C-alpha positions in Angstrom: -20.6 -76.2 44.9 -24.2 -77.2 45.2 -27.1 -78.1 42.9 -30.3 -76.1 42.6 -33.5 -78.0 42.0 -37.0 -76.7 41.3 -39.6 -79.4 41.5 -43.0 -78.6 39.8 -42.7 -74.9 40.9 -45.7 -72.8 40.3 -45.9 -69.1 41.1 -49.2 -67.1 40.7 -49.8 -63.4 41.2 -53.2 -61.9 41.9 -56.5 -63.5 42.8 -59.5 -64.9 41.1 -60.1 -63.9 37.5 -57.0 -61.6 37.6 -54.7 -64.5 38.5 -51.5 -64.5 36.5 -49.4 -67.7 36.3 -45.8 -66.5 36.2 -44.3 -70.0 36.6 -46.3 -73.2 35.6 -45.0 -76.5 37.2 -41.4 -75.7 36.4 -39.1 -78.7 36.7 -35.5 -77.6 36.5 -32.2 -78.9 37.9 -29.0 -76.8 37.8 -26.1 -79.1 38.5 -23.3 -78.4 40.9 -20.9 -75.9 39.4 -23.0 -75.5 36.2 -23.7 -72.3 34.3 -27.4 -72.4 33.5 -28.9 -69.7 31.3 -32.7 -69.3 31.4 -33.9 -67.4 28.4 -37.2 -66.2 27.1 -39.1 -63.0 26.2 -39.7 -60.2 28.7 -42.6 -60.9 31.1 -42.5 -64.7 30.7 -41.3 -65.7 34.2 -37.5 -65.5 34.0 -36.9 -63.0 36.8 -39.7 -64.6 38.9 -37.8 -67.9 38.7 -34.6 -66.1 40.0 -36.6 -64.4 42.8 -38.1 -67.7 43.9 -34.7 -69.3 44.1 -33.3 -66.3 46.0 -36.3 -66.3 48.4 -37.6 -62.9 47.3 -40.8 -64.6 46.2 -42.6 -67.6 47.8 -43.7 -70.2 45.3 -47.5 -70.9 45.2 -46.7 -74.6 44.9 -43.8 -77.0 44.4 -40.4 -77.3 46.0 -37.1 -75.4 45.8 -33.9 -77.2 46.9 -30.4 -75.7 47.3 -28.0 -78.5 47.9 -29.5 -80.9 50.4 -31.7 -78.2 51.9 -35.4 -77.7 51.1 -35.7 -74.0 51.2 -39.3 -73.6 50.0 -42.4 -75.8 50.0 -45.9 -74.4 50.6 -47.3 -77.8 51.2 -44.7 -78.7 53.8 -44.8 -75.2 55.4 -41.2 -74.5 54.6 -39.8 -71.1 53.6 -36.2 -70.2 54.4 -35.7 -66.4 54.2 -33.1 -65.0 51.7 -30.5 -64.1 54.3 -30.3 -67.8 55.3 -30.0 -69.2 51.7 -26.4 -68.2 51.1 -27.2 -66.9 47.6 -25.6 -64.0 45.8 -27.7 -62.0 43.3 -26.7 -59.4 40.6 -29.7 -57.3 39.7 -30.4 -55.9 36.2 -29.7 -52.3 37.2 -26.8 -53.4 39.5 -28.4 -51.6 42.5 -25.2 -49.9 43.8 -25.5 -47.5 46.6 -24.6 -44.1 45.1 -23.6 -42.5 48.4 -21.1 -45.3 49.2 -17.7 -45.8 47.8 -16.9 -49.0 46.0 -15.2 -50.5 49.0 -18.3 -49.9 51.2 -20.7 -51.2 48.4 -18.8 -54.5 48.3 -18.4 -54.7 52.0 -22.1 -54.1 52.8 -23.2 -57.8 53.0 -20.3 -58.5 55.3 -21.1 -55.5 57.6 -24.6 -56.8 57.9 -23.2 -60.0 59.3 -21.1 -58.0 61.8 -17.9 -59.5 60.5 -14.6 -58.1 62.1 -13.2 -55.1 60.2 -9.9 -56.7 59.4 -11.7 -59.7 57.9 -13.9 -57.4 55.9 -10.9 -55.5 54.6 -9.2 -58.8 53.6 -12.2 -60.2 51.8 -13.1 -57.0 49.9 -9.5 -56.6 48.7 -9.3 -60.3 47.6 -12.5 -60.2 45.5 -11.6 -56.7 44.1 -8.2 -58.1 43.0 -9.8 -61.2 41.5 -12.3 -59.0 39.5 -9.7 -56.4 38.5 -11.3 -53.4 40.3 -8.8 -52.7 43.1 -8.1 -49.2 41.7 -11.8 -48.3 42.0 -12.3 -49.1 45.7 -12.0 -45.4 46.8 -14.4 -44.1 44.1 -18.1 -43.6 44.0 -20.3 -45.6 41.5 -20.9 -42.4 39.4 -17.2 -42.2 38.7 -17.1 -45.7 37.1 -17.8 -47.0 33.6 -20.7 -49.3 33.0 -18.4 -52.3 32.9 -16.8 -51.3 36.2 -20.1 -50.9 37.9 -21.1 -54.3 36.7 -17.9 -55.8 38.2 -18.6 -54.0 41.5 -22.1 -55.6 41.6 -20.7 -59.0 40.9 -18.0 -58.5 43.6 -20.7 -57.5 46.2 -22.6 -60.7 45.3 -19.5 -62.9 45.6 -17.8 -61.4 48.6 -19.9 -63.4 51.1 -18.9 -66.6 49.3 -22.4 -67.7 48.3 -23.3 -71.3 47.2 -25.2 -70.0 44.2 -24.9 -66.9 42.0 -28.0 -65.5 40.4 -27.7 -62.9 37.6 -30.7 -61.0 36.2 -30.0 -59.6 32.7 -26.6 -58.4 33.8 -25.5 -57.1 30.4 -28.7 -55.2 29.4 -27.3 -51.8 30.5 -24.0 -52.2 28.6 -23.4 -51.2 25.0 -22.7 -53.9 22.4 -18.9 -53.5 22.4 -18.6 -53.8 26.2 -21.1 -56.7 26.3 -18.6 -59.0 24.5 -15.9 -58.2 27.0 -18.3 -58.5 29.9 -19.6 -61.9 28.8 -16.0 -63.3 28.6 -15.2 -61.9 32.0 -18.3 -63.4 33.7 -17.6 -66.8 32.1 -14.0 -66.7 33.3 -14.9 -65.8 36.9 -17.6 -68.5 37.0 -15.1 -71.1 35.7 -12.4 -69.9 38.1 -14.7 -70.0 41.2 -16.7 -73.1 40.1 -19.9 -71.5 41.5 -23.3 -72.8 40.5 -24.8 -70.0 38.4 -28.2 -69.1 37.0 -28.3 -66.2 34.5 -31.5 -65.0 32.9 -31.6 -63.2 29.6 -33.7 -62.5 26.5 -30.5 -62.3 24.3 -29.6 -65.5 22.5 -25.9 -64.3 22.2 -25.7 -64.3 26.1 -27.1 -67.8 26.2 -25.0 -69.3 23.4 -21.8 -67.7 24.7 -22.1 -68.5 28.4 -24.3 -71.5 29.0 -23.3 -75.0 29.9 -27.0 -75.7 29.3 -29.9 -73.5 28.3 -33.5 -73.6 29.5 -36.0 -71.8 27.3 -39.1 -70.3 29.1 -42.3 -69.2 27.5 -45.4 -68.0 29.5 -43.9 -69.7 32.6 -43.5 -73.1 31.0 -40.1 -74.7 30.2 -40.0 -75.3 26.4 -36.7 -77.0 26.2 -33.5 -77.8 28.2 -30.3 -78.7 26.6 -26.8 -77.9 25.5 -26.5 -74.7 23.4 -25.8 -76.8 20.3 -28.9 -78.9 21.0 -31.2 -76.0 21.5 -29.8 -74.2 18.4 -29.7 -77.2 16.0 -32.5 -79.3 17.4 -35.2 -76.9 18.8 -38.1 -78.6 20.4 -40.7 -76.4 18.7 -41.2 -73.4 16.4 -41.0 -70.9 19.3 -37.6 -72.2 20.4 -36.3 -72.3 16.8 -37.3 -68.6 16.3 -36.2 -67.4 19.7 -32.7 -68.9 19.8 -31.6 -67.3 16.5 -32.4 -66.3 13.0 -34.1 -69.1 11.0 -36.0 -69.5 7.7 -39.1 -71.7 8.0 -40.8 -73.4 5.1 -44.1 -75.4 5.2 -44.2 -78.5 3.1 -44.5 -82.3 3.1 -42.4 -85.4 3.0 -42.6 -87.3 -0.3 -41.3 -90.8 -0.7 -40.2 -92.1 -4.1 -38.1 -95.1 -5.1 -36.9 -95.8 -1.6 -35.8 -92.1 -1.2 -37.5 -89.2 0.5 -37.4 -85.5 -0.1 -39.0 -82.3 1.3 -41.5 -80.7 -1.1 -42.2 -77.1 -0.2 -43.6 -76.1 -3.6 -40.8 -73.9 -4.9 -38.3 -75.6 -2.6 -37.4 -79.3 -3.0 -34.7 -80.9 -0.9 -33.5 -84.5 -0.8 -33.4 -85.9 2.7 -30.8 -88.3 4.0 -32.2 -91.8 4.9 -31.7 -91.2 8.6 -33.8 -88.0 8.5 -36.5 -89.6 6.4 -36.8 -92.5 8.9 -37.2 -90.2 11.9 -40.1 -88.2 10.4 -43.5 -89.7 11.0 -45.6 -86.8 9.8 -46.5 -86.0 6.2 -46.8 -82.3 6.8 -43.7 -80.7 8.2 -42.0 -77.3 8.7 -38.4 -77.1 7.5 -36.0 -74.8 9.3 -32.8 -73.5 7.8 -30.3 -71.3 9.6 -28.8 -68.5 7.5 -25.3 -69.8 8.0 -26.3 -73.2 6.5 -27.4 -71.7 3.2 
């Protein structure tokens, strides 16, 4: 198990006036064995972050560390190619080879390394058994369900025993019913293997179900990093509050009277506990209430 560390990572696409900042001085540490979920809207840098860690994109600035190894630093002239980073990646569309049977799909990373056939056979069958897809090894991807295809993609990423597992919207092609089962399966496998994992998603249910910690990304900037309960109950700003789940927002002010304080939102007035009143320095505030708290 290793940690992954992004230090002030910036990634730009294009040149001049058409420059697009996909990542803006991102500072993020994924602890050894941690399941980190990076969430945010589409087009706000989530997949770019994964690709920078994997080595599929070079950062414009900053440093990327995997364990004790500096794998990317433009200023220091360092860039370790993907094949030497020992990272497994599950793509959004799973990217299975349609002309290959499941066994050969899973074995592909090992064949590239010219591993002996008996060793390939052993490793493929071990990971297939762990993921419950042994009976599919002689089938083609088109003969599998969506859930089975996803497991094959995960098996292919894990068979080479990577230090880090990267997952790009792995549940987006599954229907709602299968998503629940797939989330539970992914979490179980990650816990069982103890592998450092980064998963990106736009779905709050994925993040709240799977994450040890959540990082919320907006326009390439980290908005908040914290435990699921912290991000949900104590969002850093209005964007995070809205994005992580349904919430009702009310503008108002804090009014003090007789040593007590309450929220005055016109039609809505709520007494505040002393601790909350002491921690609020602004007169004008926005009150957020989750539906389940009503």
